[in-house]
C-alpha positions, 0 to 999 in steps of 0.5 A: 579093372583100370584102379588096377591099372591092369587091361585084360582082352580076351577072345583075341589070341597072341601071335608074337612077342616084342621084347626089347619094345615091350609090345605083343601082336594080336592077331586081330592086327592090334600091335599093344605096348606093354609094361609088363606082361600076364599072359593067361592060357586058360589052362587049369591049376595045379598045386604044388606037391610040397609041403606048404604048397596047400598055401601057393595063390592062384591066378584065376581071375580078378579076386585071385588077383585083388588078394596077390596085389592086396599081398604083395 
């Protein structure tokens, strides 16, 4: 995902977020710096139960991320 300037990390738990330092500590001992951080928990997305909620975008995979990027 180099074109999006994003790294996707799966299969390892985050153990802490160090906000002033902008670092995420991982269970495998790594400390990763970040500019912007998205934590995706893997939960099933739910639609908003309000008028217009059907137009809300979901972020589940790279294709969804490309749509979001295009809309922003």
